[in-house]
C-alpha positions as CSV (number, residue, x, y, z in Angstrom):
1,M,-9.6,15.3,-2.9
2,S,-6.1,16.4,-1.8
3,K,-2.9,15.5,-3.6
4,L,-1.8,13.5,-0.5
5,T,-5.0,11.5,-0.4
6,K,-4.7,10.6,-4.1
7,D,-1.1,9.6,-3.6
8,I,-1.9,7.4,-0.6
9,I,-4.9,5.8,-2.4
10,E,-2.7,5.0,-5.4
11,R,0.0,3.5,-3.3
12,I,-2.5,1.4,-1.3
13,F,-4.0,0.1,-4.6
14,W,-0.8,-0.9,-6.2
15,T,0.6,-2.4,-3.0
16,A,-2.5,-4.6,-2.7
17,V,-2.2,-5.7,-6.4
18,Q,1.5,-6.4,-6.1
19,A,1.2,-8.3,-2.8
20,F,-1.7,-10.4,-4.1
21,L,0.0,-11.3,-7.3
22,A,3.3,-12.1,-5.6
23,V,1.6,-14.5,-3.1
24,F,-0.8,-16.0,-5.6
25,I,1.8,-16.7,-8.3
26,I,4.8,-17.7,-6.1
27,S,3.0,-19.8,-3.5
28,D,0.2,-22.3,-3.4
29,I,-1.8,-20.2,-0.9
30,S,-5.6,-20.0,-1.7
31,N,-7.2,-16.9,-3.2
32,L,-8.7,-15.9,0.2
33,K,-5.5,-16.1,2.1
34,A,-3.6,-14.2,-0.7
35,A,-6.3,-11.5,-0.5
36,G,-5.8,-11.3,3.2
37,I,-2.1,-10.9,2.9
38,A,-2.6,-8.3,0.2
39,A,-5.1,-6.4,2.5
40,A,-2.5,-6.5,5.3
41,A,0.1,-5.1,3.0
42,A,-2.3,-2.3,1.8
43,V,-3.0,-1.3,5.5
44,L,0.7,-1.1,6.1
45,S,1.1,1.0,3.0
46,A,-1.6,3.4,4.2
47,I,0.1,3.7,7.6
48,K,3.4,4.3,6.0
49,G,1.9,7.0,3.7
50,L,0.4,8.8,6.6
51,V,3.6,8.7,8.7
52,A,5.7,9.8,5.7
53,S,3.5,12.9,5.2
54,K,4.5,13.9,8.7
55,V,8.2,13.2,8.1
56,G,8.8,14.5,4.6
57,N,6.8,16.6,2.3
58,P,3.3,17.1,3.8
59,E,1.7,16.8,0.4
60,S,3.3,13.5,-0.5
61,A,3.2,9.9,0.9
62,S,6.9,9.7,0.1
63,T,9.7,9.9,2.8
64,V,11.9,11.6,0.2
65,V,12.0,15.3,0.7
């Protein structure tokens, strides 16, 4: 597994966890809806990571060079 793939997977995981906890703790949205919001945030994180690898360092999901 490449360094970029590991980086993107880690970012997807932590984005999903953070989004789920933020929605679940702060609002009264059900677990299923919170999970859906977390999944949407994770998908956006994956897209951002792929785009960032084309903009910045090709071995990183960061936009910082």
